[in-house]
Each structure stands twice: as structure tokens, then as C-alpha cells.
DOZADREN-362998 format. One record per residue (C-alpha): residue in one letter; x, y, z. Coordinates in steps of 0.2 Angstrom, whole numbers, plus 5000, padded with zeros to 4 digits. Each point is the difference from the previous one (the first is absolute). Layout:
<rs>
@res:A&x:X&y:Y&z:Z
...
</rs>
This chain:
<rs>
@res:M&x:4986&y:4911&z:4890
@res:S&x:5011&y:4993&z:4986
@res:G&x:5010&y:5009&z:4987
@res:K&x:5018&y:5005&z:4998
@res:P&x:5005&y:5015&z:5011
@res:R&x:5003&y:5016&z:4991
@res:H&x:5013&y:5013&z:5003
@res:F&x:4999&y:5019&z:5000
@res:S&x:5013&y:5008&z:4989
@res:D&x:5002&y:5014&z:5013
@res:L&x:4995&y:4999&z:5018
@res:P&x:4983&y:5007&z:5002
@res:V&x:4997&y:5013&z:5014
@res:W&x:4982&y:5004&z:5004
@res:V&x:4998&y:5016&z:5011
@res:V&x:4983&y:5002&z:5008
@res:E&x:4993&y:5011&z:5013
@res:D&x:4990&y:4989&z:5012
@res:H&x:5009&y:4984&z:5004
@res:N&x:4986&y:4988&z:4996
@res:D&x:5000&y:5006&z:4982
@res:V&x:5016&y:4990&z:4997
@res:L&x:4990&y:4984&z:5000
@res:P&x:4992&y:5002&z:4983
@res:H&x:5017&y:5002&z:4992
@res:I&x:5006&y:4984&z:5009
@res:Y&x:4985&y:4990&z:4994
@res:R&x:5003&y:5007&z:4983
@res:A&x:5018&y:4993&z:5001
@res:I&x:4993&y:4983&z:5005
@res:S&x:4987&y:5000&z:4986
@res:S&x:5014&y:5004&z:4987
@res:R&x:5011&y:4986&z:5008
@res:H&x:5014&y:5011&z:5005
@res:L&x:4996&y:4995&z:5018
@res:P&x:4996&y:4982&z:5004
@res:Y&x:4982&y:4997&z:5006
@res:Q&x:5007&y:4994&z:5017
@res:G&x:5015&y:4999&z:5011
@res:V&x:5004&y:5019&z:4998
@res:T&x:5012&y:5008&z:5013
@res:M&x:4997&y:5019&z:5004
@res:L&x:5013&y:5011&z:5008
@res:H&x:4989&y:5013&z:5008
@res:F&x:5009&y:5017&z:5005
@res:D&x:4988&y:5009&z:5011
@res:S&x:4997&y:5009&z:5017
@res:H&x:4984&y:4989&z:5001
@res:P&x:4997&y:4981&z:4998
@res:D&x:4985&y:5003&z:4989
@res:M&x:4994&y:4982&z:5006
@res:Q&x:4983&y:5005&z:5006
@res:I&x:4984&y:4992&z:4994
@res:A&x:4984&y:5009&z:4996
@res:T&x:4990&y:4994&z:5014
@res:E&x:4984&y:4996&z:4990
@res:L&x:5009&y:4994&z:4984
@res:D&x:4993&y:4984&z:4995
@res:A&x:5014&y:4988&z:4995
@res:D&x:4992&y:4995&z:4984
@res:T&x:5001&y:5018&z:4994
@res:V&x:5019&y:4997&z:4998
@res:F&x:4996&y:4990&z:4984
@res:D&x:4991&y:5014&z:4992
@res:K&x:5014&y:5013&z:4997
@res:Y&x:4989&y:5014&z:4995
@res:E&x:4989&y:4999&z:5015
@res:L&x:5016&y:4997&z:5011
@res:F&x:5009&y:5016&z:4993
@res:S&x:4985&y:5010&z:5005
@res:A&x:4999&y:4993&z:5017
@res:L&x:5018&y:5003&z:5005
@res:S&x:5009&y:5014&z:5009
@res:I&x:5018&y:5005&z:5003
@res:E&x:5002&y:4989&z:5016
@res:N&x:4992&y:4983&z:4994
@res:W&x:5005&y:4996&z:4982
@res:I&x:5014&y:4987&z:5003
@res:L&x:4991&y:4985&z:5009
@res:P&x:4986&y:4999&z:4987
@res:A&x:5014&y:4997&z:4987
@res:V&x:5007&y:4986&z:5012
@res:Y&x:4983&y:4992&z:5001
@res:A&x:4999&y:5001&z:4981
@res:G&x:5015&y:4989&z:5000
@res:H&x:5012&y:5012&z:4992
@res:I&x:5011&y:5007&z:5014
@res:R&x:5009&y:4986&z:5010
@res:H&x:5014&y:5009&z:5009
@res:L&x:4999&y:5018&z:5007
@res:V&x:5015&y:5010&z:5006
@res:W&x:4995&y:5016&z:5009
@res:I&x:5016&y:5011&z:5000
@res:K&x:4996&y:5014&z:5012
@res:P&x:5009&y:5016&z:5006
@res:P&x:5006&y:5001&z:5018
@res:W&x:4985&y:5009&z:5006
@res:A&x:4987&y:4987&z:4995
@res:D&x:4995&y:4987&z:5012
@res:Q&x:4982&y:4994&z:4997
@res:L&x:5006&y:4982&z:4998
@res:P&x:5015&y:4991&z:5009
@res:E&x:5015&y:4997&z:4991
@res:G&x:5004&y:4982&z:4995
@res:S&x:4993&y:4986&z:4988
@res:R&x:4984&y:4991&z:5001
@res:Q&x:4989&y:4988&z:4991
@res:V&x:4982&y:5005&z:5000
@res:V&x:4984&y:4994&z:4992
@res:V&x:4987&y:5011&z:4991
@res:G&x:4983&y:4993&z:4996
@res:K&x:4981&y:5001&z:5000
@res:H&x:4991&y:4999&z:5017
@res:K&x:4988&y:4985&z:4999
@res:E&x:4986&y:5010&z:5009
@res:S&x:5001&y:5018&z:4995
@res:K&x:5008&y:4996&z:4982
@res:K&x:5012&y:5015&z:5003
@res:L&x:5018&y:5000&z:4998
@res:R&x:5011&y:4997&z:5015
@res:I&x:5018&y:4996&z:5006
@res:T&x:5007&y:4989&z:5013
@res:W&x:5012&y:5012&z:5007
@res:P&x:4995&y:5005&z:5018
@res:D&x:5009&y:5016&z:5001
@res:G&x:4992&y:5016&z:5006
@res:Y&x:5001&y:5007&z:4983
@res:F&x:4987&y:4988&z:4994
@res:M&x:4991&y:4996&z:5016
@res:S&x:4996&y:5018&z:5003
@res:D&x:4990&y:5000&z:4984
@res:C&x:4992&y:4983&z:5003
@res:L&x:5010&y:4992&z:4985
@res:Y&x:5007&y:4985&z:5009
@res:A&x:4993&y:4983&z:4999
@res:P&x:5008&y:4983&z:5004
@res:K&x:5004&y:4989&z:4985
@res:E&x:4986&y:4987&z:5004
@res:D&x:4987&y:5014&z:4998
@res:L&x:5007&y:5004&z:4982
@res:E&x:4997&y:4991&z:4983
@res:C&x:5008&y:5003&z:4983
@res:T&x:5016&y:5005&z:5009
@res:K&x:5016&y:5007&z:4993
@res:D&x:5017&y:4999&z:5008
@res:L&x:5010&y:5016&z:5002
@res:S&x:5018&y:5002&z:5005
@res:V&x:5003&y:5018&z:5008
@res:D&x:5016&y:5008&z:5004
@res:V&x:5001&y:5016&z:5010
@res:V&x:5017&y:5009&z:4999
@res:T&x:5006&y:5018&z:5004
@res:M&x:5011&y:5009&z:4988
@res:D&x:5017&y:5003&z:5008
@res:T&x:5005&y:5019&z:4998
@res:D&x:5007&y:5014&z:5010
@res:I&x:4983&y:5006&z:5005
@res:V&x:4996&y:5001&z:5018
@res:P&x:4981&y:5000&z:5003
@res:R&x:4995&y:5017&z:5008
@res:Q&x:4988&y:5001&z:5014
@res:S&x:4993&y:5016&z:4994
@res:N&x:4984&y:4999&z:4989
@res:T&x:5001&y:5018&z:4995
@res:A&x:4999&y:5003&z:4981
@res:P&x:5009&y:5014&z:4992
@res:A&x:4992&y:5017&z:5004
@res:D&x:4997&y:5004&z:4982
@res:F&x:4989&y:4985&z:4997
@res:K&x:4982&y:5003&z:4995
@res:T&x:4988&y:4986&z:5004
@res:K&x:4988&y:4996&z:4986
@res:T&x:4982&y:4999&z:5005
@res:D&x:4992&y:4997&z:4983
@res:N&x:5007&y:4982&z:4999
@res:P&x:4996&y:4991&z:5016
@res:P&x:5013&y:4987&z:5005
@res:Q&x:4996&y:4982&z:4997
@res:S&x:5003&y:4988&z:5015
@res:R&x:5017&y:4990&z:5001
@res:N&x:4994&y:4992&z:5016
@res:S&x:5010&y:5001&z:5016
@res:P&x:5016&y:4992&z:5006
@res:N&x:4999&y:4989&z:5014
@res:Q&x:5015&y:5007&z:5010
@res:E&x:5013&y:4987&z:5005
@res:S&x:5011&y:4998&z:5015
@res:C&x:5014&y:4993&z:4990
@res:S&x:5005&y:4997&z:4982
@res:S&x:5007&y:4985&z:4991
@res:C&x:5007&y:4996&z:4983
@res:G&x:5005&y:4984&z:4990
@res:C&x:4998&y:4988&z:4986
@res:M&x:4987&y:4988&z:4995
@res:P&x:4998&y:4983&z:5009
@res:D&x:5004&y:4984&z:4991
@res:R&x:4982&y:4993&z:4998
@res:S&x:4989&y:4993&z:4986
@res:I&x:4985&y:5009&z:4994
@res:S&x:4984&y:4989&z:4998
@res:Q&x:4991&y:5001&z:4984
@res:S&x:4983&y:5008&z:5000
@res:T&x:4985&y:4989&z:4996
@res:C&x:4988&y:5014&z:4996
@res:A&x:4990&y:4999&z:4985
@res:S&x:5006&y:5017&z:4994
@res:D&x:5017&y:4991&z:4998
@res:R&x:4994&y:4988&z:4987
@res:N&x:5008&y:5010&z:4985
@res:T&x:5016&y:5003&z:5009
@res:Q&x:5016&y:4989&z:5002
@res:S&x:5004&y:4994&z:5017
@res:L&x:5014&y:5009&z:5009
@res:E&x:5016&y:4992&z:5004
@res:S&x:5005&y:4997&z:5018
@res:E&x:5013&y:5011&z:5006
@res:G&x:5017&y:4994&z:5004
@res:A&x:5013&y:5007&z:5012
@res:V&x:5002&y:5019&z:4998
@res:L&x:5015&y:5011&z:5001
@res:A&x:5005&y:5003&z:5018
@res:K&x:5012&y:5013&z:5006
@res:S&x:5013&y:4996&z:5014
@res:G&x:4992&y:5003&z:5017
@res:C&x:4982&y:4994&z:4994
@res:R&x:4992&y:4984&z:5007
@res:S&x:4984&y:4991&z:4998
@res:C&x:4985&y:5003&z:5011
@res:K&x:4986&y:4991&z:5009
@res:E&x:4982&y:5003&z:5001
@res:N&x:4996&y:5012&z:5013
@res:K&x:4984&y:5010&z:5001
@res:E&x:5006&y:5009&z:5015
@res:S&x:5010&y:5013&z:4990
@res:D&x:4984&y:5004&z:4991
@res:L&x:4990&y:5003&z:5016
@res:L&x:5014&y:5011&z:5007
@res:R&x:5000&y:5011&z:4984
@res:L&x:4981&y:5001&z:5002
@res:K&x:5000&y:5005&z:5018
@res:N&x:5015&y:5013&z:4999
@res:S&x:4994&y:5017&z:4996
@res:S&x:5016&y:5009&z:4998
@res:K&x:5017&y:4998&z:4991
@res:T&x:5017&y:5002&z:5008
@res:N&x:5015&y:5005&z:4991
@res:D&x:5010&y:4985&z:5007
@res:N&x:5005&y:4985&z:4990
@res:P&x:5001&y:4986&z:5013
@res:A&x:5006&y:4983&z:4995
@res:L&x:4986&y:4992&z:4990
@res:S&x:4992&y:4983&z:5003
@res:E&x:4992&y:4988&z:4988
@res:T&x:4982&y:5004&z:4995
@res:E&x:4986&y:4990&z:4991
@res:G&x:5005&y:4998&z:4982
@res:T&x:5014&y:5012&z:5001
@res:Q&x:5019&y:4999&z:5000
@res:T&x:5009&y:5014&z:5009
@res:Y&x:5018&y:5007&z:5001
@res:K&x:5008&y:5002&z:5017
@res:G&x:5013&y:5012&z:5005
@res:H&x:4996&y:5014&z:4987
@res:D&x:4996&y:5017&z:5005
@res:K&x:4992&y:5002&z:4983
@res:L&x:4998&y:4992&z:4983
@res:T&x:5015&y:5002&z:4989
@res:S&x:4999&y:5003&z:4981
@res:D&x:5007&y:4982&z:4998
@res:D&x:4985&y:4994&z:5011
@res:V&x:4987&y:5009&z:4989
@res:C&x:5009&y:4994&z:4984
@res:V&x:5000&y:4982&z:5006
@res:T&x:4982&y:5000&z:5004
@res:A&x:4995&y:5008&z:4984
@res:S&x:5011&y:4989&z:4990
@res:A&x:4993&y:4984&z:5008
@res:A&x:4982&y:5006&z:4997
@res:M&x:5004&y:5003&z:4982
@res:E&x:5008&y:4984&z:4997
@res:R&x:4985&y:4991&z:5007
@res:G&x:4988&y:5009&z:4989
@res:N&x:4997&y:4998&z:4981
@res:A&x:5002&y:5019&z:4997
@res:T&x:5001&y:5016&z:5009
@res:I&x:4990&y:5016&z:5001
@res:L&x:5009&y:5015&z:5007
@res:D&x:4987&y:5011&z:5009
@res:I&x:5005&y:5017&z:5007
@res:D&x:4989&y:5013&z:5009
@res:L&x:5009&y:5017&z:5001
@res:D&x:4994&y:5002&z:5018
@res:F&x:5014&y:4987&z:5003
@res:F&x:5012&y:5015&z:4999
@res:S&x:4989&y:5012&z:5010
@res:T&x:4983&y:4998&z:5008
@res:R&x:4987&y:5009&z:5009
@res:N&x:4985&y:4995&z:5011
@res:P&x:4987&y:5011&z:4992
@res:F&x:4988&y:4997&z:5014
@res:K&x:5011&y:5009&z:5013
@res:E&x:4997&y:5016&z:4990
@res:I&x:4981&y:4998&z:4999
@res:Y&x:4997&y:4999&z:5019
@res:P&x:5006&y:5010&z:5014
@res:E&x:5012&y:4990&z:5011
@res:T&x:4988&y:4999&z:5015
@res:Q&x:4986&y:4993&z:4989
@res:F&x:5012&y:4988&z:4991
@res:R&x:5005&y:4993&z:5017
@res:Q&x:4982&y:4998&z:5004
@res:L&x:4998&y:4991&z:4984
@res:E&x:5014&y:4988&z:5005
@res:D&x:4991&y:4996&z:5016
@res:L&x:4983&y:4997&z:4991
@res:Y&x:5008&y:4987&z:4988
@res:R&x:5012&y:4992&z:5012
@res:F&x:5003&y:4982&z:4996
@res:E&x:5001&y:4988&z:5014
@res:G&x:5009&y:4984&z:4996
@res:P&x:4995&y:4982&z:5004
@res:V&x:5002&y:4994&z:5018
@res:D&x:5011&y:4986&z:4995
@res:D&x:5006&y:4991&z:4984
@res:S&x:4986&y:4987&z:5000
@res:E&x:4989&y:4999&z:4984
@res:S&x:4985&y:5003&z:5011
@res:A&x:5008&y:5016&z:5006
@res:L&x:5004&y:5006&z:4983
@res:R&x:4982&y:4997&z:4994
@res:D&x:4993&y:5009&z:5015
@res:C&x:5012&y:5015&z:4997
@res:T&x:4994&y:5000&z:4982
@res:D&x:4982&y:5000&z:5005
@res:E&x:5002&y:5014&z:5013
@res:R&x:5010&y:5011&z:4988
@res:A&x:4986&y:4997&z:4986
@res:T&x:4987&y:5006&z:5013
@res:Q&x:5011&y:5015&z:5005
@res:L&x:5002&y:5006&z:4982
@res:K&x:4982&y:4997&z:4995
@res:E&x:4994&y:5011&z:5015
@res:L&x:5013&y:5014&z:4997
@res:E&x:4995&y:5001&z:4982
@res:L&x:4982&y:5001&z:5004
@res:A&x:5002&y:5012&z:5014
@res:L&x:5010&y:5012&z:4990
@res:R&x:4986&y:5001&z:4987
@res:L&x:4986&y:5002&z:5013
@res:V&x:5009&y:5014&z:5010
@res:I&x:5006&y:5009&z:4984
@res:N&x:4982&y:5000&z:4993
@res:G&x:4992&y:5005&z:5017
@res:E&x:4991&y:4983&z:5002
@res:E&x:4996&y:4991&z:5016
@res:K&x:5009&y:4985&z:5006
@res:T&x:4994&y:4983&z:4994
@res:K&x:5001&y:4984&z:5009
@res:E&x:5014&y:4994&z:4989
@res:V&x:5012&y:5012&z:5009
@res:S&x:5004&y:4999&z:5018
@res:D&x:4997&y:5015&z:5011
@res:E&x:5018&y:5002&z:5005
@res:R&x:5006&y:4999&z:4982
@res:F&x:4987&y:5012&z:4994
@res:K&x:5005&y:5012&z:5014
@res:Q&x:5018&y:4999&z:4995
@res:V&x:4997&y:5003&z:4982
@res:K&x:4989&y:5015&z:5004
@res:S&x:5013&y:5008&z:5011
@res:F&x:5013&y:4998&z:4986
@res:I&x:4989&y:5008&z:4987
@res:D&x:4995&y:5014&z:5012
@res:A&x:5018&y:5004&z:5002
@res:L&x:5004&y:4998&z:4982
@res:R&x:4987&y:5011&z:4993
@res:P&x:5007&y:5017&z:5005
@res:S&x:5017&y:4996&z:4991
@res:L&x:4992&y:4995&z:4984
@res:T&x:4989&y:5014&z:4996
@res:S&x:5005&y:5001&z:4982
@res:E&x:4993&y:4983&z:4994
@res:P&x:4986&y:4989&z:5006
@res:L&x:5005&y:4985&z:5010
@res:D&x:5001&y:4984&z:4991
@res:A&x:4997&y:4984&z:5009
@res:E&x:5008&y:4989&z:4988
@res:M&x:5016&y:5011&z:4999
@res:I&x:5001&y:5000&z:5020
@res:H&x:4997&y:4981&z:5000
@res:M&x:5014&y:4998&z:4987
@res:A&x:5012&y:5011&z:5011
@res:G&x:4995&y:4990&z:5015
@res:L&x:5005&y:4983&z:4992
@res:T&x:5018&y:5008&z:4997
@res:C&x:5003&y:5004&z:5018
@res:D&x:4994&y:4985&z:5010
@res:D&x:5010&y:4991&z:5014
@res:N&x:5010&y:5016&z:5004
@res:G&x:5008&y:4999&z:4983
@res:E&x:5001&y:5012&z:4985
@res:L&x:5004&y:5000&z:4982
@res:P&x:5018&y:5004&z:4996
@res:H&x:5004&y:5018&z:5000
@res:H&x:5018&y:5006&z:4994
@res:V&x:5001&y:5014&z:4988
@res:S&x:5018&y:4997&z:4994
@res:T&x:5014&y:5013&z:4997
@res:E&x:5008&y:5000&z:4983
@res:A&x:5015&y:4991&z:5008
@res:E&x:4989&y:4986&z:5007
@res:I&x:4991&y:4998&z:4983
@res:D&x:5017&y:4999&z:4991
@res:S&x:5006&y:4987&z:5013
@res:L&x:4985&y:4989&z:4996
@res:M&x:5003&y:5002&z:4982
@res:V&x:5018&y:4995&z:5001
@res:A&x:4995&y:4985&z:5011
@res:T&x:4986&y:4995&z:4987
@res:E&x:5012&y:5001&z:4985
@res:T&x:5013&y:4990&z:5009
@res:L&x:4987&y:4986&z:5004
@res:L&x:4992&y:5000&z:4983
@res:S&x:5017&y:4999&z:4991
@res:S&x:5004&y:4984&z:5010
@res:L&x:4983&y:4992&z:4995
@res:P&x:4994&y:4992&z:4984
@res:K&x:4990&y:5011&z:4988
@res:P&x:4981&y:5000&z:5003
@res:V&x:4988&y:4997&z:4987
@res:I&x:4990&y:5016&z:5003
@res:V&x:5002&y:5015&z:5012
@res:T&x:4984&y:5009&z:5008
@res:V&x:5002&y:5017&z:5008
@res:A&x:4986&y:5008&z:5011
@res:R&x:5002&y:5019&z:5003
@res:S&x:4987&y:5000&z:5015
@res:S&x:5000&y:5019&z:5000
@res:H&x:4982&y:5004&z:4998
@res:D&x:4996&y:4993&z:5017
@res:D&x:5016&y:5009&z:5007
@res:Y&x:5008&y:4983&z:5005
@res:C&x:5015&y:5006&z:4990
@res:P&x:5002&y:5019&z:5002
@res:P&x:4994&y:5008&z:4985
@res:E&x:5014&y:5013&z:5000
@res:Q&x:5013&y:4986&z:4999
@res:V&x:4991&y:4987&z:4989
@res:D&x:5007&y:5006&z:4983
@res:Q&x:5018&y:5001&z:5006
@res:I&x:4999&y:4983&z:5008
@res:Q&x:4992&y:4993&z:4984
@res:Q&x:5014&y:5007&z:4989
@res:K&x:5013&y:4994&z:5011
@res:L&x:4993&y:4982&z:5000
@res:L&x:4998&y:4999&z:4981
@res:K&x:5018&y:5006&z:4999
@res:I&x:5006&y:4985&z:5011
@res:L&x:4989&y:4988&z:4991
@res:Q&x:5008&y:5006&z:4984
@res:N&x:5018&y:4998&z:5007
@res:T&x:4996&y:4983&z:5006
@res:Y&x:4990&y:4992&z:4986
@res:G&x:5004&y:5011&z:4985
@res:K&x:4987&y:5006&z:4988
@res:L&x:4982&y:5001&z:5007
@res:D&x:4983&y:5000&z:4993
@res:V&x:4992&y:5013&z:5012
@res:H&x:4981&y:5003&z:5000
@res:L&x:4993&y:5014&z:5010
@res:D&x:4983&y:4994&z:5004
@res:Y&x:4993&y:5014&z:5011
@res:S&x:4993&y:5017&z:4998
@res:N&x:5011&y:5016&z:5000
@res:Q&x:5014&y:4991&z:4993
@res:V&x:5018&y:5006&z:5003
@res:D&x:5015&y:4998&z:4989
@res:S&x:5010&y:4985&z:5004
</rs>
């Protein structure tokens, strides 16, 4: 797309409720030439990666923005923008309690699966494989390259082991939570900067109206970092481990990843170096902040009793591949697809009082019936919803759970200070998008307005005059 870039007189800040609703504002900035068509960097502050893909999303739907917007939800809006060619660099800056993806830096590919025509990614981590979203690069066409950094904000917060919310919190039942997908729990964490490698140009027909991306050169590296080798064993280890320790052992090299050694945790300088490097590689930057970055809940834990929630975990448990071979990865994906298909069908059959069909194994049907029979007495106020239960199951596979940490005011303030310090050290973004995430209870509704006001204040302190748009219902004063 040609044309001289335009500049906003005041930094626009779009505040929405559901996170996927930021995408139309980003696309509008692209259409108006305030953001470039391609090569954009996104700094994504969130307790969740939001890097899922709607399982049945046809890849070509990405190029019909109106159909795309209606097909997206809160956990799967980023990668379609990658496949469309807009976002090239993603930095997920997460709070200390979030661990759905391993820290570090990685080059991945997003593309159209040659057989299914669905959108898929080449990252064989449990976060993607548990939802059958992984595919090897040779199975994809019209591919787009993506550089991903995952870093943890350095604060004084020490993650608490308790998942107990404040006693006065009331769970909302009129707005069922959307799925954020589950974390694949890790046995260790890593951090780092981008490897020095070149990015190949896509030859997809959808790129014919875009300019080719320049190859990346050497990237800023902090003392203590080193280049890494290809090593799929690290991915396999992450897939097969079902619990995360609080230890930080010396970290080894991983596929497409550079890591720091000898650090107990990432420092503020580490996060700044990573974010700065990504911003320098990109053509422009989107600053994207979910308010659940500062305080987050797992709303599904409030819907189901503890015993039944653990049963749900067992039903949806994800078994990783037996080894790191491509055939093992394919077999794992096929087996997981069968498991999910049977579970979804069995839930509908049991809840509707229908007989088992041949598409569901006897054992699977028996397990689902036992779960539903135990669940019914505790949910007498509402009818059981198979789709809702299936969504909840997808968030707790592999013994993992969605992040749950309702922050104290002191913890919120600590993250605010860390965020302001980081942003003041980085170049100014082109646009800021903010998601409240309170209707689904991911950001505690009793805290969301206070968090929003504090965030807008630090954005004003950092960037000066803002052009704030409150694009959600029940607006509050900023």
C-alpha cells in the first residue's frame, strides 16, 4: 500500500470491552495510513497470549474484514492480523503469574493449511497443540513470518499460591466467560532477545499488493545472552511436563530462541532491551494493554465446584507426543482432534439425554456421563450448557489452568509503576488499544474502573495529551 504515512496530532487511545474489538480500530488506522500496511510491532500487555486461532476459521476469511471481525473472540484475534500481513513482531509482556507460553524469543510461521484451508501455526508448544493448531511449515501455504518475544514484567510482586478471590466478589452469571484457552504448564522458564536470522519473503498471491519485507540484521543483545541452535527437544519437554516449578535453573538453548543464563528473573532492563529491539525492527508500533494484566481471574473456577473442575481437567487432559519427530507430532495432533471431537459430542448427548452414538467411545461416554451426573446437583439454577462446558474444558487441559491472581491495590500500583517506567524508556507508539475484559470477569469488575483510570493517568504522564475514545457500554469517566 503506497502513500505518505500520516500522523495523529494527539495519541489515540481506544478503550473497548472485549479484546478482539480493538482490531477494527487497528485496521482503521491502517486504512487511514497512520499505521503501515505491514511490518507492525505490537507490544501486548496481558495475562493471556491471545494467540489462539478459531479452529474452523478459513484462512481466506482473514481478507474479508467484516466477516473476520464477526468470527473472532477474545483469545484469537492477533494471528489473523499476522496472516493478513500487518503484524510482524509481537512482544507479549506478561505479569508474574502468567505462564501459558515459555519466555524467550522465537521465529514462527502462520499460514493456510494446504488440505483443510484453515489457519495454522508452526509452533509445536502445548498451547497450540492442545487445540490442534500446530502444523509443520511444509503443510502450509501463503505463509507469513512472525517474531515473538515473551517476557515477564519485573516488579516486586511475588506470585501467590492461593487462588482465592476477595470474599466480597460476586460472580456474574449473566455474561458467560469466553475461552482464553489453557496454559501448557512449564517445568522451567526462559527469557531473551531475538536471534540473528533473515526472514524469507512470502510468495503467496495475497502478497502481490504488498512490498517485500527487508531481512533482519543483528538485533540488540544484552550482556549474558547468546545465540541458540535448533533443538526441538525443548518443545517436547514443555509438551510433556504437566506442572510448573518455582525454580529458575540455568537455561539451555532452544529452537529459534535466545536465552539469558544466571538470572533469577528478568530485570527491567531485559524487558526494555527486548521491547526496544522489536520496535526498531518494525515499521510502527501498537501499544496494546488488557486491564487484566494488572489483576486477573479465572472465571471458570467460580462456575464449577472444585471437585467437578478437577474432573473436567481429567477429561480434557492433553497428552504430548511420544518424541520430537514430525510423525509423533502429527499423531499427537490427530489423537487430540479425536479426543476433543468425542468430548464435544458426548457432552451434547449426555446433557440432552440421548443415547451414545458410534462416534463416541464407550469409555469416553461413560466418563462424560459420570461428570455430568456429578455436576447437575450443584448447578440447579441454570440448565447445563454443553458449549460452555466444552469451552471450560479447553482452558484446563494438561493439568494447567488459566491465570488467576486477584491483585491487591499495592500489587496493581507496583505493576503500574513498572509499566510507566518501561513505556517512558521506549519510543512513542502510533496508537494505543485498551481492553477492559470485565464483562467476562477476567479483570475483576470491582477493580476495572480504578485500573483503567490509573492506566490512563500513566499514559498521559508518559505521552502528554491523549485522544481517548471510550468505545464500550456503561462508560466511565476517564
